[in-house]
C-alpha positions as CSV (number, residue, x, y, z in Angstrom):
1,X,37.2,158.4,-35.0
2,X,35.6,161.7,-33.9
3,X,32.5,160.9,-36.0
4,X,32.2,157.4,-34.2
5,X,32.4,159.2,-30.9
6,X,29.7,161.6,-31.8
7,X,27.3,158.8,-32.7
8,X,28.1,156.6,-29.8
9,X,25.6,158.1,-27.5
10,X,22.9,157.9,-30.1
11,X,23.9,154.2,-30.8
12,X,23.5,153.3,-27.1
13,X,20.2,155.1,-26.9
14,X,18.9,153.1,-29.8
15,X,20.2,149.8,-28.4
16,X,18.5,150.5,-24.9
17,X,15.2,151.6,-26.5
18,X,15.3,148.2,-28.6
19,X,15.9,146.3,-25.5
20,X,13.1,147.9,-23.5
21,X,10.7,147.4,-26.5
22,X,11.7,143.9,-26.8
23,X,11.2,143.1,-23.1
24,X,7.9,144.8,-22.8
25,X,6.6,142.8,-25.8
26,X,7.8,139.5,-24.2
27,X,6.1,140.5,-20.9
28,X,2.9,141.2,-22.7
29,X,3.0,137.8,-24.5
30,X,3.6,136.1,-21.2
31,X,0.7,137.9,-19.6
32,X,-1.6,137.2,-22.5
33,X,-0.8,133.5,-22.5
34,X,-1.3,133.4,-18.5
35,X,-4.6,135.1,-18.7
36,X,-6.0,133.1,-21.6
37,X,-4.9,129.7,-19.8
38,X,-6.7,130.7,-16.6
39,X,-10.3,131.5,-17.2
40,X,-12.1,132.8,-14.1
41,X,-14.2,130.2,-12.2
42,X,-17.7,131.1,-11.8
43,X,-19.6,129.4,-8.7
44,X,-22.8,127.4,-9.3
45,X,-24.0,129.2,-6.2
46,X,-23.0,131.5,-3.5
47,X,-24.0,131.5,0.2
48,X,-23.5,134.7,2.4
49,X,-23.4,134.5,6.1
50,X,-23.5,130.6,5.9
51,X,-23.5,127.9,8.5
52,X,-22.7,124.5,7.3
53,X,-23.2,121.4,9.5
54,X,-21.5,118.0,8.5
55,X,-23.2,115.0,10.1
56,X,-21.7,111.6,10.9
57,X,-23.1,108.2,9.8
58,X,-25.2,108.1,13.0
59,X,-26.8,111.4,12.3
60,X,-25.1,113.3,15.0
61,X,-23.4,116.7,14.1
62,X,-19.7,116.3,13.5
63,X,-18.5,119.6,12.4
64,X,-20.0,123.0,11.9
65,X,-18.5,125.6,9.6
66,X,-19.4,129.3,9.6
67,X,-18.4,131.6,6.9
68,X,-19.0,134.9,5.6
69,X,-19.2,133.4,2.0
70,X,-19.3,130.0,0.5
71,X,-18.8,129.6,-3.3
72,X,-19.7,126.2,-4.4
73,X,-18.5,125.1,-8.0
74,X,-19.7,122.6,-10.6
75,X,-16.8,120.2,-9.8
76,X,-18.1,120.1,-6.2
77,X,-15.3,122.1,-4.8
78,X,-15.8,125.1,-2.5
79,X,-14.1,128.1,-1.2
80,X,-15.0,129.7,2.1
81,X,-14.2,133.2,3.3
82,X,-13.7,134.0,6.9
83,X,-14.1,130.5,8.3
84,X,-14.8,129.3,11.9
85,X,-14.9,125.7,12.4
86,X,-16.3,123.8,15.6
87,X,-16.0,120.1,16.1
88,X,-19.4,119.1,17.7
89,X,-20.8,116.3,19.7
90,X,-18.0,114.9,21.9
91,X,-17.4,114.8,25.7
92,X,-13.6,113.8,25.4
93,X,-12.5,117.3,24.0
94,X,-13.1,119.7,21.2
95,X,-11.4,122.1,18.7
96,X,-12.4,125.5,17.5
97,X,-10.4,126.7,14.4
98,X,-10.6,130.1,12.7
99,X,-9.1,131.1,9.3
100,X,-9.4,133.8,6.7
101,X,-10.1,131.1,3.9
102,X,-11.2,127.5,3.5
103,X,-10.8,125.3,0.4
104,X,-12.7,122.1,-0.2
105,X,-11.0,120.5,-3.1
106,X,-13.2,118.7,-5.8
107,X,-14.8,115.5,-4.8
108,X,-12.9,115.3,-1.5
109,X,-14.0,114.8,2.1
110,X,-11.6,117.3,3.6
111,X,-11.0,121.1,4.0
112,X,-7.9,123.0,3.9
113,X,-7.9,126.1,6.2
114,X,-5.4,128.9,5.4
115,X,-3.4,131.2,6.0
116,X,-2.5,131.5,9.6
117,X,-5.0,129.3,11.4
118,X,-5.7,129.9,15.0
119,X,-6.7,126.5,16.8
120,X,-8.2,126.5,20.3
121,X,-9.4,123.5,22.3
122,X,-9.0,121.0,25.1
123,X,-6.4,118.4,24.7
124,X,-6.2,115.9,27.3
125,X,-7.9,118.4,29.7
126,X,-5.6,121.1,29.1
127,X,-6.7,124.3,27.3
128,X,-4.4,124.3,24.1
129,X,-3.8,126.9,21.3
130,X,-2.1,125.9,18.0
131,X,-0.7,128.5,15.5
132,X,-0.4,126.9,11.9
133,X,0.0,128.3,8.3
134,X,-2.6,125.8,7.0
135,X,-4.7,123.1,8.7
136,X,-6.5,120.2,7.0
137,X,-9.7,119.0,8.5
138,X,-10.6,115.4,7.1
139,X,-14.2,114.2,7.8
140,X,-13.5,110.5,6.8
141,X,-10.5,110.1,9.1
142,X,-12.0,112.4,11.8
143,X,-8.6,114.3,12.0
144,X,-7.2,117.6,12.1
145,X,-3.6,118.0,10.9
146,X,-0.8,120.4,9.6
147,X,2.3,119.4,7.6
148,X,3.6,122.8,7.9
149,X,5.6,124.3,11.0
150,X,3.3,124.9,14.1
151,X,3.4,126.4,17.6
152,X,1.3,124.9,20.4
153,X,0.8,126.4,24.0
154,X,-0.7,124.8,26.9
155,X,-0.5,125.8,30.4
156,X,3.3,125.5,31.5
157,X,4.5,124.4,28.2
158,X,5.2,125.7,24.6
159,X,6.1,123.3,21.6
160,X,7.2,123.8,18.1
161,X,7.2,121.2,15.4
162,X,7.2,120.5,11.7
163,X,3.7,119.3,11.8
164,X,0.8,118.3,14.1
165,X,-2.2,115.9,14.1
166,X,-5.1,115.3,16.4
167,X,-8.4,113.4,16.2
168,X,-11.7,115.3,16.6
169,X,-12.0,114.3,20.2
170,X,-8.7,115.6,21.1
171,X,-7.7,112.4,22.8
172,X,-4.7,111.8,20.5
173,X,-2.6,114.8,19.7
174,X,0.8,114.2,18.1
175,X,3.5,116.9,17.3
176,X,5.5,115.7,14.4
177,X,9.2,116.2,13.1
178,X,11.7,118.5,14.9
179,X,9.7,118.7,18.0
180,X,11.0,121.1,20.5
181,X,9.4,121.5,23.8
182,X,9.7,124.2,26.5
183,X,8.5,123.7,30.0
184,X,8.0,126.4,32.8
185,X,9.9,125.7,35.8
186,X,7.9,124.6,38.8
187,X,7.6,127.1,41.6
188,X,9.4,126.2,44.8
């Protein structure tokens, strides 16, 4: 019994070392398969300090994007860094969006801005700001929307909702899902 007690700390140390080595080898295998499965994408071309204008069917400017960098890939997708987006050419209203990153999926007519997008504009004549985690800009539908929680501010009111959508002209603005509106009390 004394001999067993004397060897017990050594056995515990050997078992612990075996567990550490096994877990380390398992983690190395996981990293190797993850790295091998995801080759780095190389852009077909890169534009630094770029201004990109999207024109409508009638030839008038519809949207202008500015980015510190645009990477264009073979599958026709794009990534944009430090993006500002302006809706152009309308008298009804307008939007100005700012985001750290923009993504145009392959062969799509829309852009996802992320994370923490700041939106400013004139909605129905009221200066409006909207904060969202991500925003989709769709050129075909001429909409700006988010399906994630948003907070909107306009003079005398604040709204939160599960999502938001507007047309480019800001004539139709809709807060969607779990809408909560707070109004400032009128002065007496």
